[in-house]
SEMI-422590 format. One record per residue (C-alpha): residue number from 0; x, y, z. Coordinates in steps of 0.25 Angstrom, whole numbers, plus 5000, padded with zeros to 4 digits. Example, Ala and Ser with C-alpha at 12.3 -4.5 7.8 and 13.67 -1.06 7.14 Angstrom:
2
pos/x/y/z
0/5049/4982/5031
1/5055/4996/5029
***
This chain:
560
pos/x/y/z
0/4976/5090/5072
1/4970/5076/5070
2/4979/5070/5081
3/4968/5070/5091
4/4957/5066/5081
5/4964/5053/5078
6/4970/5050/5092
7/4985/5052/5087
8/4996/5055/5097
9/5002/5063/5086
10/5000/5066/5071
11/5005/5054/5064
12/5008/5060/5051
13/5018/5071/5054
14/5029/5073/5044
15/5039/5076/5055
16/5048/5064/5056
17/5046/5057/5069
18/5054/5044/5073
19/5041/5038/5079
20/5035/5038/5065
21/5046/5031/5059
22/5040/5022/5049
23/5049/5013/5040
24/5043/5007/5028
25/5049/4995/5021
26/5056/5006/5011
27/5061/5014/5023
28/5067/5002/5030
29/5073/4998/5016
30/5079/5012/5015
31/5084/5011/5029
32/5091/4997/5026
33/5098/5003/5014
34/5103/5015/5021
35/5108/5007/5033
36/5115/4997/5024
37/5121/5008/5016
38/5126/5016/5028
39/5132/5004/5035
40/5140/5000/5023
41/5153/5006/5020
42/5148/5018/5012
43/5146/5032/5016
44/5133/5036/5010
45/5118/5031/5010
46/5107/5038/5003
47/5092/5038/5005
48/5083/5045/4995
49/5068/5046/4993
50/5057/5056/4989
51/5052/5067/4999
52/5044/5061/5011
53/5048/5046/5008
54/5054/5044/5022
55/5069/5047/5020
56/5070/5054/5033
57/5062/5042/5040
58/5073/5032/5035
59/5084/5041/5039
60/5079/5043/5053
61/5077/5028/5054
62/5091/5025/5050
63/5097/5035/5060
64/5088/5029/5071
65/5094/5015/5067
66/5109/5019/5067
67/5117/5011/5077
68/5124/5017/5089
69/5137/5019/5081
70/5131/5029/5071
71/5131/5044/5072
72/5122/5051/5062
73/5121/5065/5058
74/5108/5071/5050
75/5108/5082/5040
76/5094/5086/5036
77/5094/5097/5025
78/5108/5097/5019
79/5108/5110/5010
80/5122/5112/5014
81/5135/5116/5007
82/5147/5106/5009
83/5152/5114/5021
84/5138/5115/5027
85/5136/5100/5026
86/5149/5097/5033
87/5145/5107/5044
88/5131/5101/5045
89/5138/5087/5047
90/5147/5093/5058
91/5135/5099/5065
92/5127/5086/5064
93/5139/5078/5070
94/5142/5090/5080
95/5156/5092/5074
96/5163/5106/5077
97/5169/5114/5066
98/5173/5128/5064
99/5166/5139/5056
100/5168/5140/5045
101/5174/5127/5041
102/5179/5121/5028
103/5175/5108/5022
104/5188/5102/5026
105/5186/5106/5041
106/5172/5101/5041
107/5176/5088/5034
108/5187/5085/5044
109/5178/5087/5056
110/5168/5077/5050
111/5180/5067/5047
112/5185/5068/5061
113/5171/5065/5067
114/5169/5053/5057
115/5183/5047/5061
116/5179/5049/5076
117/5166/5042/5074
118/5173/5031/5067
119/5183/5028/5078
120/5171/5028/5088
121/5164/5017/5079
122/5153/5028/5075
123/5147/5028/5061
124/5143/5042/5056
125/5131/5045/5048
126/5127/5057/5041
127/5112/5058/5036
128/5109/5069/5026
129/5094/5071/5023
130/5089/5079/5011
131/5102/5076/5004
132/5097/5079/4990
133/5100/5094/4994
134/5115/5091/4995
135/5123/5097/4984
136/5133/5088/4977
137/5145/5095/4984
138/5139/5092/4997
139/5137/5078/4994
140/5151/5076/4989
141/5156/5082/5002
142/5148/5072/5009
143/5155/5061/5001
144/5168/5066/5005
145/5164/5065/5020
146/5162/5051/5018
147/5176/5048/5013
148/5181/5046/5027
149/5180/5030/5029
150/5186/5018/5034
151/5190/5005/5027
152/5175/5000/5028
153/5166/5012/5029
154/5163/5027/5028
155/5164/5035/5041
156/5152/5044/5037
157/5139/5038/5032
158/5130/5048/5025
159/5115/5045/5022
160/5109/5055/5011
161/5094/5056/5012
162/5087/5064/5001
163/5077/5065/4990
164/5079/5058/4976
165/5087/5070/4971
166/5098/5065/4980
167/5099/5052/4971
168/5100/5061/4959
169/5111/5070/4965
170/5119/5058/4968
171/5119/5053/4953
172/5127/5065/4949
173/5141/5063/4944
174/5147/5072/4955
175/5141/5064/4966
176/5144/5050/4960
177/5154/5047/4971
178/5144/5050/4982
179/5134/5041/4975
180/5143/5030/4975
181/5145/5030/4990
182/5131/5028/4993
183/5130/5014/4998
184/5115/5014/5003
185/5104/5021/4995
186/5089/5020/4996
187/5078/5028/4989
188/5066/5028/4998
189/5052/5026/4991
190/5039/5030/4996
191/5030/5020/5005
192/5022/5010/4998
193/5007/5009/5002
194/5008/4998/5012
195/5019/5006/5019
196/5010/5019/5019
197/4999/5012/5026
198/5009/5007/5037
199/5015/5021/5037
200/5002/5028/5040
201/4998/5017/5050
202/5011/5018/5057
203/5010/5033/5059
204/4996/5032/5064
205/5000/5022/5074
206/5012/5029/5079
207/5003/5042/5081
208/4993/5034/5090
209/4982/5032/5079
210/4975/5021/5072
211/4982/5015/5060
212/4970/5014/5052
213/4966/5029/5051
214/4969/5029/5037
215/4961/5019/5028
216/4967/5010/5018
217/4962/5018/5006
218/4967/5031/5013
219/4981/5025/5014
220/4981/5020/5000
221/4977/5034/4995
222/4988/5040/5003
223/4998/5030/4998
224/4995/5033/4984
225/4995/5048/4986
226/5007/5050/4995
227/5015/5040/4986
228/5021/5034/4999
229/5028/5046/5004
230/5028/5046/5019
231/5028/5061/5021
232/5016/5063/5011
233/5009/5051/5018
234/5011/5059/5032
235/5005/5072/5026
236/4993/5065/5019
237/4990/5057/5032
238/4991/5069/5041
239/4981/5077/5032
240/4972/5065/5031
241/4971/5063/5046
242/4968/5078/5047
243/4956/5077/5036
244/4951/5064/5044
245/4950/5072/5057
246/4943/5084/5050
247/4933/5074/5044
248/4932/5067/5058
249/4936/5054/5052
250/4944/5044/5060
251/4951/5038/5048
252/4957/5043/5035
253/4950/5037/5022
254/4954/5039/5008
255/4946/5052/5006
256/4953/5059/5017
257/4967/5053/5012
258/4964/5058/4998
259/4961/5072/5003
260/4974/5072/5012
261/4982/5067/5000
262/4976/5079/4991
263/4979/5089/5002
264/4994/5084/5004
265/4998/5081/4990
266/4993/5093/4984
267/5005/5100/4989
268/5015/5089/4986
269/5025/5088/4974
270/5024/5075/4966
271/5034/5065/4970
272/5045/5060/4960
273/5037/5047/4957
274/5025/5055/4952
275/5033/5065/4944
276/5040/5053/4937
277/5026/5047/4934
278/5021/5060/4929
279/5033/5062/4920
280/5032/5049/4914
281/5017/5050/4911
282/5020/5064/4906
283/5031/5058/4896
284/5021/5047/4892
285/5011/5058/4889
286/5020/5067/4881
287/5025/5055/4873
288/5011/5052/4868
289/5008/5067/4866
290/5007/5072/4851
291/5015/5084/4854
292/5027/5077/4859
293/5026/5068/4846
294/5025/5080/4838
295/5038/5086/4844
296/5045/5072/4842
297/5041/5073/4827
298/5046/5087/4826
299/5059/5084/4832
300/5061/5072/4823
301/5058/5081/4811
302/5069/5091/4816
303/5079/5080/4818
304/5078/5076/4803
305/5066/5067/4802
306/5060/5076/4790
307/5056/5066/4780
308/5041/5066/4777
309/5040/5051/4778
310/5046/5051/4792
311/5037/5062/4796
312/5025/5055/4791
313/5030/5042/4799
314/5031/5051/4812
315/5017/5057/4810
316/5011/5043/4808
317/5018/5038/4821
318/5013/5051/4828
319/4999/5048/4824
320/4999/5034/4828
321/5005/5037/4841
322/4994/5048/4843
323/4983/5038/4839
324/4989/5027/4848
325/4989/5037/4860
326/4975/5041/4858
327/4971/5027/4857
328/4978/5024/4871
329/4971/5036/4877
330/4958/5032/4872
331/4960/5018/4878
332/4964/5023/4891
333/4952/5033/4892
334/4943/5021/4889
335/4949/5012/4900
336/4948/5024/4910
337/4934/5026/4906
338/4931/5011/4908
339/4939/5011/4921
340/4931/5023/4926
341/4917/5016/4922
342/4922/5003/4930
343/4926/5011/4942
344/4912/5019/4942
345/4905/5005/4941
346/4913/4999/4952
347/4910/5011/4961
348/4895/5009/4958
349/4896/4994/4962
350/4902/4999/4975
351/4891/5008/4977
352/4881/4997/4975
353/4888/4988/4985
354/4887/4995/4998
355/4877/4985/5004
356/4883/4972/5011
357/4869/4966/5010
358/4869/4968/4995
359/4883/4961/4994
360/4878/4949/5003
361/4866/4948/4994
362/4875/4946/4982
363/4883/4936/4990
364/4870/4928/4993
365/4867/4928/4978
366/4881/4921/4976
367/4875/4910/4985
368/4863/4909/4977
369/4854/4916/4987
370/4846/4929/4987
371/4847/4935/5000
372/4839/4947/5006
373/4846/4959/5012
374/4843/4954/5026
375/4850/4941/5023
376/4862/4948/5017
377/4864/4957/5030
378/4876/4950/5037
379/4875/4960/5048
380/4862/4953/5053
381/4864/4939/5048
382/4860/4932/5036
383/4849/4921/5035
384/4854/4907/5037
385/4859/4898/5031
386/4867/4910/5025
387/4877/4917/5035
388/4885/4929/5034
389/4899/4930/5039
390/4907/4944/5040
391/4921/4945/5043
392/4935/4950/5037
393/4944/4941/5029
394/4956/4942/5019
395/4953/4939/5004
396/4961/4926/5005
397/4951/4921/5016
398/4939/4924/5008
399/4945/4917/4995
400/4948/4905/5004
401/4933/4905/5008
402/4929/4905/4993
403/4916/4912/4995
404/4911/4926/4990
405/4910/4936/5001
406/4905/4950/5003
407/4916/4959/5005
408/4916/4973/5011
409/4924/4983/5002
410/4927/4998/5004
411/4926/5010/4995
412/4932/5022/5003
413/4928/5015/5016
414/4914/5013/5011
415/4910/4998/5011
416/4904/4990/5000
417/4902/4975/4998
418/4905/4965/4987
419/4906/4950/4985
420/4920/4945/4984
421/4917/4934/4973
422/4931/4930/4969
423/4946/4931/4970
424/4956/4927/4960
425/4968/4932/4953
426/4970/4944/4962
427/4956/4949/4959
428/4943/4949/4966
429/4929/4947/4961
430/4919/4956/4968
431/4904/4956/4967
432/4900/4970/4968
433/4885/4975/4967
434/4883/4962/4958
435/4895/4964/4949
436/4907/4956/4949
437/4920/4965/4950
438/4934/4960/4949
439/4945/4968/4957
440/4960/4966/4961
441/4962/4960/4975
442/4970/4972/4978
443/4958/4981/4976
444/4950/4972/4986
445/4962/4974/4996
446/4959/4989/4996
447/4944/4988/4997
448/4942/4976/5006
449/4945/4975/5021
450/4942/4960/5022
451/4927/4961/5026
452/4918/4951/5020
453/4904/4944/5022
454/4903/4929/5020
455/4890/4921/5017
456/4890/4907/5021
457/4879/4896/5022
458/4876/4887/5033
459/4863/4879/5037
460/4868/4878/5051
461/4862/4890/5059
462/4869/4889/5072
463/4881/4884/5079
464/4883/4869/5080
465/4890/4864/5092
466/4888/4853/5103
467/4874/4850/5106
468/4869/4855/5092
469/4860/4845/5085
470/4851/4845/5073
471/4851/4849/5058
472/4862/4859/5061
473/4872/4848/5066
474/4868/4839/5054
475/4872/4851/5044
476/4885/4853/5051
477/4888/4838/5051
478/4887/4838/5036
479/4894/4851/5033
480/4906/4846/5042
481/4906/4833/5035
482/4907/4840/5021
483/4918/4849/5026
484/4926/4839/5032
485/4924/4828/5021
486/4918/4819/5032
487/4905/4810/5034
488/4894/4818/5041
489/4892/4813/5055
490/4876/4813/5052
491/4874/4819/5066
492/4864/4829/5070
493/4871/4831/5084
494/4883/4839/5086
495/4891/4828/5092
496/4906/4827/5095
497/4910/4821/5082
498/4903/4833/5074
499/4910/4843/5084
500/4923/4837/5080
501/4920/4839/5065
502/4917/4853/5068
503/4930/4855/5075
504/4938/4848/5064
505/4932/4857/5054
506/4934/4870/5062
507/4949/4866/5064
508/4950/4863/5049
509/4945/4877/5046
510/4953/4884/5056
511/4942/4887/5065
512/4940/4886/5080
513/4938/4871/5082
514/4927/4872/5093
515/4918/4861/5087
516/4907/4872/5086
517/4901/4874/5072
518/4898/4889/5072
519/4898/4900/5061
520/4912/4900/5058
521/4913/4884/5057
522/4900/4884/5049
523/4905/4895/5039
524/4917/4886/5036
525/4908/4874/5034
526/4900/4882/5024
527/4913/4886/5017
528/4918/4872/5015
529/4905/4865/5013
530/4895/4874/5005
531/4893/4870/4990
532/4884/4882/4987
533/4892/4894/4992
534/4898/4903/4981
535/4913/4903/4979
536/4923/4914/4975
537/4924/4915/4960
538/4936/4908/4954
539/4947/4915/4946
540/4941/4910/4933
541/4927/4914/4937
542/4932/4928/4940
543/4940/4930/4927
544/4928/4925/4919
545/4917/4933/4926
546/4912/4946/4920
547/4910/4958/4929
548/4897/4963/4922
549/4885/4963/4931
550/4876/4956/4921
551/4885/4944/4919
552/4888/4944/4934
553/4874/4942/4938
554/4874/4929/4930
555/4887/4924/4936
556/4882/4927/4950
557/4870/4918/4948
558/4879/4907/4944
559/4886/4907/4958
***
């Protein structure tokens, strides 16, 4: 379907289990460890549970693949059996002969003899039963009886029960308490977390021979939130998303395509247990606040004997107060939501006004105290000396270390816009966006910024200074180096050996290539350490005290 379009050797998100696509997240590895410890101990039972599609079969197959050579395993996949049918299925799985029809006693004896023979040969026997929530209480009890055969240190038959959460509930009944007490290793497999989901998608794309970055970060985040971390749903959504990307002739999956794929897939899925619990909880909270339920409570109390007029008036007063309080809370929530919507709309307008990198560079010049033209603000074609523009990628910590505002490239649904990073403190960043100061969490920046920045620096040295250079450029370099190194100027206008040595010393101090040549990288570092006029990142105190309204912000910018 889309295999040739993306250059896959096969479709990466098939829901048919394949050993080559075995992906073990941290939770899968933890489950595997619990089960291995439980089965290698003296007990007879281990149990793995999890919601539909969370990867229980993946963990089971990984465990079977990792069994040592002295283990033999049997696998029963859909155990809707009676007691006799279960024992017959076990015999069939281990290739044991039996007569038809056979009794429970005859089948049990055949299995016992097989287990004893394996024990004499040093072989440990494992029975893995998938979809074990379908086993009846009688069949589970028959399994427990099979594990009664044991030596002084261990059971001769180990049983791994794999099933949905209903299996846990079934084992909590009184009639199965003996079996529940024999389970020495148990693990409930939770869905994948967001980081594991990104690794999971990239892993399957790589195994299929494709690029790992086909899905954008925002697409992965949306898939993670909608699939709730269930691998099978992730596969269905990603498969549909790749199909839609092919139809649109796009070589990558963005958030819009992911959203459409999620809608198509999840429209036919039942809600998970977690969602149901949340819905039930919120529903209970809603009903608790509803006047109808309170009225029923009042009527019930009256029926039970609360008949005095005085008590009735007290209940009525409490009901009215509760109703008024509820209405007040609802009004406050509506007002907060209205304010949040207005702020979101305003923020969207600021983004729309910040699409030009030259406009952001003009604002950066303004922080230096200069009014720059559009031509001077175009980093692509070079700024007018003594100002210079440097473009690169860096981490937030590196920019904080430079202690200067920079223009950063942000993304809104893969569309770039530009803001000035003006301060970082207390896990929040201050941005100058279309002339307004906006404070946002650092985590927001992580989602919208890929490290691209534009950096403005100042130098009156307009060319590389090296051996045989002379004149005013050398004199300026001499003074800057003396200031940076806290040394006395050499008072030279010729690039001599002593000045070259100072350049090399400065470069080595700053972690640069100590070649003794003062090029752009060396001059940038000199500017950073010696400039008294460059704007600095806002301090934590300045960020907390700075209003974000445009009228006051204009005043604060002039004070930079």
